[in-house]
py3Dmol code that shows the C-alpha trace and the ligand (Angstrom):
import py3Dmol

protein = """\
ATOM      1  CA  MET A   1       0.002   0.001   0.002  1.00  0.00           C
ATOM      2  CA  ARG A   2       2.753   2.401   0.902  1.00  0.00           C
ATOM      3  CA  LYS A   3       4.446   1.796  -2.477  1.00  0.00           C
ATOM      4  CA  LYS A   4       1.159   2.424  -4.404  1.00  0.00           C
ATOM      5  CA  SER A   5       0.558   5.666  -2.518  1.00  0.00           C
ATOM      6  CA  CYS A   6       4.029   6.812  -3.347  1.00  0.00           C
ATOM      7  CA  VAL A   7       3.502   6.084  -7.065  1.00  0.00           C
ATOM      8  CA  ARG A   8       0.171   7.961  -7.035  1.00  0.00           C
ATOM      9  CA  PHE A   9       1.777  10.980  -5.371  1.00  0.00           C
ATOM     10  CA  PHE A  10       4.613  11.243  -7.871  1.00  0.00           C
ATOM     11  CA  THR A  11       2.189  10.697 -10.796  1.00  0.00           C
ATOM     12  CA  PHE A  12       0.055  13.567  -9.507  1.00  0.00           C
ATOM     13  CA  LEU A  13       3.130  15.761  -9.045  1.00  0.00           C
ATOM     14  CA  LEU A  14       4.281  15.015 -12.584  1.00  0.00           C
ATOM     15  CA  CYS A  15       0.832  15.954 -13.990  1.00  0.00           C
ATOM     16  CA  VAL A  16       0.879  19.280 -12.128  1.00  0.00           C
ATOM     17  CA  ILE A  17       4.321  20.127 -13.531  1.00  0.00           C
ATOM     18  CA  VAL A  18       3.286  19.178 -17.090  1.00  0.00           C
ATOM     19  CA  PHE A  19       0.075  21.201 -16.905  1.00  0.00           C
ATOM     20  CA  PHE A  20       1.872  24.334 -15.787  1.00  0.00           C
ATOM     21  CA  GLU A  21       4.522  23.911 -18.462  1.00  0.00           C
ATOM     22  CA  MET A  22       1.733  23.712 -21.075  1.00  0.00           C
ATOM     23  CA  GLY A  23       0.383  27.037 -19.892  1.00  0.00           C
ATOM     24  CA  ILE A  24      -3.087  25.922 -18.876  1.00  0.00           C
ATOM     25  CA  CYS A  25      -2.895  27.401 -15.415  1.00  0.00           C
ATOM     26  CA  PRO A  26      -5.597  30.046 -14.749  1.00  0.00           C
ATOM     27  CA  GLY A  27      -4.966  33.426 -16.390  1.00  0.00           C
ATOM     28  CA  SER A  28      -2.403  32.246 -18.885  1.00  0.00           C
ATOM     29  CA  ALA A  29      -4.603  32.392 -21.981  1.00  0.00           C
ATOM     30  CA  LEU A  30      -4.053  36.104 -22.576  1.00  0.00           C
ATOM     31  CA  VAL A  31      -0.634  37.504 -21.875  1.00  0.00           C
ATOM     32  CA  SER A  32       0.469  41.095 -21.736  1.00  0.00           C
ATOM     33  CA  PHE A  33       3.058  42.714 -23.950  1.00  0.00           C
ATOM     34  CA  SER A  34       5.591  42.593 -21.103  1.00  0.00           C
ATOM     35  CA  ASN A  35       5.271  38.824 -20.849  1.00  0.00           C
ATOM     36  CA  PRO A  36       8.390  37.046 -22.197  1.00  0.00           C
ATOM     37  CA  HIS A  37       6.091  34.909 -24.334  1.00  0.00           C
ATOM     38  CA  TYR A  38       5.009  38.004 -26.274  1.00  0.00           C
ATOM     39  CA  LEU A  39       8.540  39.348 -26.529  1.00  0.00           C
ATOM     40  CA  ARG A  40       9.581  36.124 -28.237  1.00  0.00           C
ATOM     41  CA  HIS A  41       6.810  36.659 -30.792  1.00  0.00           C
ATOM     42  CA  ALA A  42       7.403  40.394 -31.122  1.00  0.00           C
ATOM     43  CA  THR A  43      10.319  39.994 -33.480  1.00  0.00           C
ATOM     44  CA  ALA A  44       8.021  38.080 -35.838  1.00  0.00           C
ATOM     45  CA  LEU A  45       5.526  40.966 -35.760  1.00  0.00           C
ATOM     46  CA  GLU A  46       7.992  43.721 -36.529  1.00  0.00           C
ATOM     47  CA  PRO A  47       7.927  46.453 -37.516  1.00  0.00           C
ATOM     48  CA  GLU A  48       4.277  47.565 -37.161  1.00  0.00           C
ATOM     49  CA  SER A  49       3.578  45.882 -33.811  1.00  0.00           C
ATOM     50  CA  LEU A  50       6.640  47.361 -32.209  1.00  0.00           C
ATOM     51  CA  ARG A  51       5.871  50.789 -33.676  1.00  0.00           C
ATOM     52  CA  LEU A  52       2.412  50.673 -32.109  1.00  0.00           C
ATOM     53  CA  HIS A  53       3.781  49.507 -28.777  1.00  0.00           C
ATOM     54  CA  GLN A  54       6.436  52.197 -28.705  1.00  0.00           C
ATOM     55  CA  GLY A  55       3.846  54.825 -29.676  1.00  0.00           C
ATOM     56  CA  LEU A  56       3.294  56.943 -32.776  1.00  0.00           C
ATOM     57  CA  PHE A  57       3.983  60.462 -31.542  1.00  0.00           C
ATOM     58  CA  GLU A  58       3.285  63.740 -33.320  1.00  0.00           C
ATOM     59  CA  SER A  59       4.014  67.271 -32.076  1.00  0.00           C
ATOM     60  CA  PHE A  60       3.432  69.049 -35.412  1.00  0.00           C
ATOM     61  CA  GLU A  61       6.839  70.714 -35.270  1.00  0.00           C
ATOM     62  CA  GLU A  62       7.659  70.097 -38.939  1.00  0.00           C
ATOM     63  CA  GLY A  63       4.239  69.849 -40.526  1.00  0.00           C
ATOM     64  CA  PHE A  64       1.126  67.775 -40.070  1.00  0.00           C
ATOM     65  CA  GLY A  65       3.096  64.539 -40.238  1.00  0.00           C
ATOM     66  CA  VAL A  66       0.664  62.014 -41.669  1.00  0.00           C
ATOM     67  CA  TRP A  67      -2.356  63.714 -40.090  1.00  0.00           C
ATOM     68  CA  GLU A  68      -4.783  65.614 -42.296  1.00  0.00           C
ATOM     69  CA  PRO A  69      -7.708  67.954 -41.570  1.00  0.00           C
ATOM     70  CA  ASP A  70     -11.298  66.994 -42.284  1.00  0.00           C
ATOM     71  CA  ALA A  71     -14.773  68.147 -41.257  1.00  0.00           C
ATOM     72  CA  SER A  72     -18.492  67.653 -41.557  1.00  0.00           C
ATOM     73  CA  THR A  73     -20.084  71.063 -41.106  1.00  0.00           C
ATOM     74  CA  PRO A  74     -22.105  73.450 -43.314  1.00  0.00           C
ATOM     75  CA  LEU A  75     -20.232  76.564 -42.147  1.00  0.00           C
ATOM     76  CA  PRO A  76     -16.606  77.754 -42.462  1.00  0.00           C
ATOM     77  CA  TRP A  77     -13.877  75.930 -40.588  1.00  0.00           C
ATOM     78  CA  PHE A  78     -10.105  75.672 -40.764  1.00  0.00           C
ATOM     79  CA  VAL A  79      -7.313  73.603 -39.291  1.00  0.00           C
ATOM     80  CA  THR A  80      -3.800  75.047 -39.393  1.00  0.00           C
ATOM     81  CA  ARG A  81      -0.417  74.653 -37.737  1.00  0.00           C
ATOM     82  CA  THR A  82       0.353  77.523 -35.432  1.00  0.00           C
ATOM     83  CA  GLU A  83       2.992  78.908 -33.075  1.00  0.00           C
ATOM     84  CA  GLU A  84       0.325  80.715 -31.037  1.00  0.00           C
ATOM     85  CA  LYS A  85       0.407  77.927 -28.453  1.00  0.00           C
ATOM     86  CA  ALA A  86       2.165  74.608 -27.945  1.00  0.00           C
ATOM     87  CA  HIS A  87       2.156  71.847 -25.404  1.00  0.00           C
ATOM     88  CA  THR A  88       5.491  70.405 -26.595  1.00  0.00           C
ATOM     89  CA  GLY A  89       7.882  72.256 -28.867  1.00  0.00           C
ATOM     90  CA  THR A  90       6.635  75.475 -30.435  1.00  0.00           C
ATOM     91  CA  TRP A  91       3.886  74.313 -32.806  1.00  0.00           C
ATOM     92  CA  SER A  92       0.391  72.906 -32.357  1.00  0.00           C
ATOM     93  CA  ILE A  93      -2.825  72.518 -34.339  1.00  0.00           C
ATOM     94  CA  ASN A  94      -5.333  75.364 -34.407  1.00  0.00           C
ATOM     95  CA  MET A  95      -8.861  74.046 -34.962  1.00  0.00           C
ATOM     96  CA  THR A  96     -11.421  76.799 -35.568  1.00  0.00           C
ATOM     97  CA  ALA A  97     -15.046  76.606 -36.680  1.00  0.00           C
ATOM     98  CA  ASP A  98     -18.129  78.750 -37.115  1.00  0.00           C
ATOM     99  CA  GLY A  99     -20.814  77.183 -34.954  1.00  0.00           C
ATOM    100  CA  HIS A 100     -23.762  79.364 -35.965  1.00  0.00           C
ATOM    101  CA  PHE A 101     -25.793  76.400 -37.237  1.00  0.00           C
ATOM    102  CA  ASP A 102     -25.158  74.787 -33.850  1.00  0.00           C
ATOM    103  CA  ASP A 103     -23.995  71.707 -35.692  1.00  0.00           C
ATOM    104  CA  GLY A 104     -20.867  70.208 -37.173  1.00  0.00           C
ATOM    105  CA  THR A 105     -17.662  68.336 -36.392  1.00  0.00           C
ATOM    106  CA  VAL A 106     -14.049  69.180 -37.259  1.00  0.00           C
ATOM    107  CA  TRP A 107     -11.123  66.797 -36.843  1.00  0.00           C
ATOM    108  CA  ILE A 108      -7.672  65.624 -37.861  1.00  0.00           C
ATOM    109  CA  VAL A 109      -7.270  62.052 -39.023  1.00  0.00           C
ATOM    110  CA  ARG A 110      -4.495  59.621 -39.921  1.00  0.00           C
ATOM    111  CA  GLU A 111      -4.057  56.032 -41.064  1.00  0.00           C
ATOM    112  CA  ILE A 112      -2.363  53.343 -39.002  1.00  0.00           C
ATOM    113  CA  CYS A 113      -1.289  49.798 -39.846  1.00  0.00           C
ATOM    114  CA  ILE A 114      -2.966  47.165 -37.671  1.00  0.00           C
ATOM    115  CA  PRO A 115      -1.266  43.753 -37.754  1.00  0.00           C
ATOM    116  CA  GLU A 116      -3.360  40.583 -37.561  1.00  0.00           C
ATOM    117  CA  GLY A 117      -4.659  39.905 -34.063  1.00  0.00           C
ATOM    118  CA  THR A 118      -6.594  41.534 -31.244  1.00  0.00           C
ATOM    119  CA  TRP A 119      -5.402  45.009 -30.244  1.00  0.00           C
ATOM    120  CA  THR A 120      -6.210  47.534 -27.585  1.00  0.00           C
ATOM    121  CA  LEU A 121      -5.578  50.766 -29.489  1.00  0.00           C
ATOM    122  CA  GLY A 122      -5.415  54.128 -27.779  1.00  0.00           C
ATOM    123  CA  VAL A 123      -4.891  57.776 -28.607  1.00  0.00           C
ATOM    124  CA  ASP A 124      -3.606  60.284 -26.038  1.00  0.00           C
ATOM    125  CA  PHE A 125      -3.362  63.985 -26.718  1.00  0.00           C
ATOM    126  CA  PHE A 126      -3.393  67.445 -25.153  1.00  0.00           C
ATOM    127  CA  PHE A 127      -6.240  69.826 -25.866  1.00  0.00           C
ATOM    128  CA  TRP A 128      -6.334  73.556 -25.191  1.00  0.00           C
ATOM    129  CA  SER A 129      -9.411  75.568 -24.282  1.00  0.00           C
ATOM    130  CA  GLU A 130      -9.868  79.140 -23.157  1.00  0.00           C
ATOM    131  CA  GLY A 131     -12.116  77.677 -20.465  1.00  0.00           C
ATOM    132  CA  SER A 132     -15.756  78.362 -19.758  1.00  0.00           C
ATOM    133  CA  GLN A 133     -18.359  77.306 -17.215  1.00  0.00           C
ATOM    134  CA  PHE A 134     -21.062  76.728 -19.849  1.00  0.00           C
ATOM    135  CA  ASN A 135     -21.743  76.219 -23.568  1.00  0.00           C
ATOM    136  CA  ASN A 136     -18.615  74.190 -24.132  1.00  0.00           C
ATOM    137  CA  TRP A 137     -18.071  72.227 -27.298  1.00  0.00           C
ATOM    138  CA  GLU A 138     -17.332  68.506 -27.143  1.00  0.00           C
ATOM    139  CA  VAL A 139     -13.978  66.747 -27.527  1.00  0.00           C
ATOM    140  CA  PHE A 140     -14.268  63.846 -29.979  1.00  0.00           C
ATOM    141  CA  ALA A 141     -12.123  60.816 -30.790  1.00  0.00           C
ATOM    142  CA  TYR A 142     -12.343  57.858 -33.149  1.00  0.00           C
ATOM    143  CA  ILE A 143     -10.403  54.624 -33.702  1.00  0.00           C
ATOM    144  CA  GLY A 144     -11.711  52.130 -36.264  1.00  0.00           C
ATOM    145  CA  LEU A 145     -11.315  50.360 -39.554  1.00  0.00           C
ATOM    146  CA  LEU A 146     -13.233  52.884 -41.674  1.00  0.00           C
ATOM    147  CA  ARG A 147     -12.310  56.526 -42.128  1.00  0.00           C
ATOM    148  CA  PRO A 148     -14.732  58.677 -40.088  1.00  0.00           C
ATOM    149  CA  GLU A 149     -17.059  60.831 -42.177  1.00  0.00           C
ATOM    150  CA  ILE A 150     -19.778  62.201 -39.910  1.00  0.00           C
ATOM    151  CA  GLU A 151     -20.408  63.232 -36.297  1.00  0.00           C
ATOM    152  CA  ALA A 152     -22.052  59.901 -35.478  1.00  0.00           C
ATOM    153  CA  ASP A 153     -18.807  58.048 -36.183  1.00  0.00           C
ATOM    154  CA  PHE A 154     -17.130  59.678 -33.172  1.00  0.00           C
ATOM    155  CA  THR A 155     -17.172  59.156 -29.408  1.00  0.00           C
ATOM    156  CA  CYS A 156     -17.467  62.145 -27.079  1.00  0.00           C
ATOM    157  CA  ILE A 157     -14.655  61.867 -24.526  1.00  0.00           C
ATOM    158  CA  GLY A 158     -15.128  65.174 -22.702  1.00  0.00           C
ATOM    159  CA  HIS A 159     -16.086  68.807 -22.831  1.00  0.00           C
ATOM    160  CA  ALA A 160     -13.857  71.759 -23.594  1.00  0.00           C
ATOM    161  CA  GLY A 161     -14.411  73.590 -20.323  1.00  0.00           C
ATOM    162  CA  ILE A 162     -11.016  73.277 -18.672  1.00  0.00           C
ATOM    163  CA  GLN A 163      -8.787  76.307 -19.135  1.00  0.00           C
ATOM    164  CA  GLY A 164      -5.387  75.700 -20.730  1.00  0.00           C
ATOM    165  CA  TRP A 165      -3.850  72.400 -21.822  1.00  0.00           C
ATOM    166  CA  SER A 166      -5.529  69.221 -20.561  1.00  0.00           C
ATOM    167  CA  PRO A 167      -4.830  65.543 -21.367  1.00  0.00           C
ATOM    168  CA  TYR A 168      -7.514  63.467 -23.054  1.00  0.00           C
ATOM    169  CA  ASN A 169      -7.460  59.838 -24.107  1.00  0.00           C
ATOM    170  CA  TYR A 170      -9.576  57.257 -25.825  1.00  0.00           C
ATOM    171  CA  SER A 171      -9.056  53.544 -26.393  1.00  0.00           C
ATOM    172  CA  THR A 172     -10.884  50.624 -27.930  1.00  0.00           C
ATOM    173  CA  THR A 173     -10.277  46.978 -28.814  1.00  0.00           C
ATOM    174  CA  ILE A 174     -10.129  45.877 -32.433  1.00  0.00           C
ATOM    175  CA  GLN A 175      -9.753  42.358 -33.789  1.00  0.00           C
ATOM    176  CA  VAL A 176      -8.536  41.764 -37.344  1.00  0.00           C
ATOM    177  CA  ASP A 177      -7.842  38.448 -39.052  1.00  0.00           C
ATOM    178  CA  HIS A 178      -5.182  39.889 -41.361  1.00  0.00           C
ATOM    179  CA  ASP A 179      -2.890  42.912 -41.516  1.00  0.00           C
ATOM    180  CA  THR A 180      -5.031  45.903 -42.399  1.00  0.00           C
ATOM    181  CA  THR A 181      -5.402  49.678 -42.316  1.00  0.00           C
ATOM    182  CA  GLY A 182      -7.172  51.525 -39.517  1.00  0.00           C
ATOM    183  CA  TRP A 183      -7.951  55.170 -38.815  1.00  0.00           C
ATOM    184  CA  VAL A 184      -7.504  57.413 -35.793  1.00  0.00           C
ATOM    185  CA  ALA A 185      -9.118  60.847 -35.487  1.00  0.00           C
ATOM    186  CA  ILE A 186      -9.479  63.552 -32.811  1.00  0.00           C
ATOM    187  CA  GLY A 187     -11.489  66.736 -33.007  1.00  0.00           C
ATOM    188  CA  ILE A 188     -14.230  69.016 -31.762  1.00  0.00           C
ATOM    189  CA  ASN A 189     -18.001  68.877 -32.018  1.00  0.00           C
ATOM    190  CA  ILE A 190     -19.998  72.087 -32.279  1.00  0.00           C
ATOM    191  CA  VAL A 191     -22.781  72.351 -29.724  1.00  0.00           C
ATOM    192  CA  TRP A 192     -23.116  76.119 -29.305  1.00  0.00           C
ATOM    193  CA  GLU A 193     -23.698  78.906 -31.832  1.00  0.00           C
ATOM    194  CA  THR A 194     -20.477  80.847 -31.884  1.00  0.00           C
ATOM    195  CA  TRP A 195     -16.987  80.855 -33.370  1.00  0.00           C
ATOM    196  CA  ARG A 196     -14.562  78.808 -31.302  1.00  0.00           C
ATOM    197  CA  THR A 197     -10.850  78.039 -31.502  1.00  0.00           C
ATOM    198  CA  HIS A 198      -9.167  75.087 -29.787  1.00  0.00           C
ATOM    199  CA  TYR A 199      -5.667  73.656 -30.043  1.00  0.00           C
ATOM    200  CA  PHE A 200      -4.306  70.091 -30.204  1.00  0.00           C
ATOM    201  CA  ASP A 201      -0.748  68.906 -29.534  1.00  0.00           C
ATOM    202  CA  SER A 202       1.395  65.979 -28.310  1.00  0.00           C
ATOM    203  CA  VAL A 203      -0.665  63.194 -29.894  1.00  0.00           C
ATOM    204  CA  THR A 204       0.393  59.610 -29.197  1.00  0.00           C
ATOM    205  CA  ILE A 205      -1.171  56.471 -30.663  1.00  0.00           C
ATOM    206  CA  THR A 206      -0.384  53.190 -28.908  1.00  0.00           C
ATOM    207  CA  GLY A 207      -1.293  49.545 -29.424  1.00  0.00           C
ATOM    208  CA  LEU A 208      -1.263  46.696 -26.934  1.00  0.00           C
ATOM    209  CA  PRO A 209      -1.636  43.239 -28.504  1.00  0.00           C
ATOM    210  CA  GLN A 210      -3.535  40.467 -26.802  1.00  0.00           C
ATOM    211  CA  ILE A 211      -1.630  37.272 -27.562  1.00  0.00           C
ATOM    212  CA  HIS A 212      -3.470  33.974 -27.338  1.00  0.00           C
ATOM    213  CA  GLN A 213      -1.098  31.429 -25.869  1.00  0.00           C
ATOM    214  CA  LYS A 214      -1.858  28.057 -27.398  1.00  0.00           C
ATOM    215  CA  ASN A 215      -2.958  25.279 -25.110  1.00  0.00           C
ATOM    216  CA  TRP A 216      -1.763  21.730 -25.492  1.00  0.00           C
ATOM    217  CA  TRP A 217      -4.885  20.623 -27.389  1.00  0.00           C
ATOM    218  CA  GLU A 218      -4.590  23.337 -30.098  1.00  0.00           C
TER     219      GLU A 218
END
"""
ligand_1 = """\
1
CA
Ca 4.019 70.728 -30.664
"""
view = py3Dmol.view(width=600, height=400)
view.addModel(protein, "pdb")
view.setStyle({"model": 0}, {"cartoon": {"style": "trace"}})
view.addModel(ligand_1, "xyz")
view.setStyle({"model": 1}, {"stick": {}})
view.zoomTo()
view.show()
C-alpha cells in the first residue's frame, strides 16, 4: 500500500508540472506585452507591432506629419499649424469653426497599420481651451477600420471647459484576421452657436496586442 501511494503521489506531481509547463494554469490564456512569451513573438511581428507599442507620436513641429484635416459642417472651418500655443515644442494645431448652425464636427485624421490579431488601441493627446463654465463644445475621438465621415462616427470623450492644456485619451479593442489599415481621429464637435478656437498637440497612438497562448490541445 505504501508503495502504491508513493507512485500515485509522484504521478500527480508530474501531472501538475506538465500542466503548468503547457500554460493551462488560470490566467495564462491572454498575456500582456511585457510577458516574455510576447517578446519572443514580437520579433516576428515587426515592424508595425513594435511601432504601435512604442507609440506613434506627433508634435506638429515640422508639418502635419501624416495627419490631415477633415470636417463635416455646413459653415466655415479651418485647421492650421500655429505657433500661437504649444504643449510640446513650439507648434500645435489650431482648430477653428463657425458654430452658428449649432452643428458640425471638425477633426484631424491619420491612417495606421494594424497587424493581424486583437489590439487595444489608444490615442492620447493634449487639448487647449480658453475655459468656460457653460456652452462648451465637445472633444471627440475615433479609432476604427473605416475613415470617419460624420459626427455619429465619433465618441465624445469630454467637454472643452477646462482652461489651458488638458490631457484626453480614448481607447478601444479591435480584432482583425489579417494585416489591415485603420484610422484614428481627434477633433471638436460644435454644440453652441459661436466661433470657437481650440488647439491640439502631443498626440500619441499606442497599441497593446492580446496574444493567445496556445494550449496543449490546439
Ligand atoms: Ca508641438
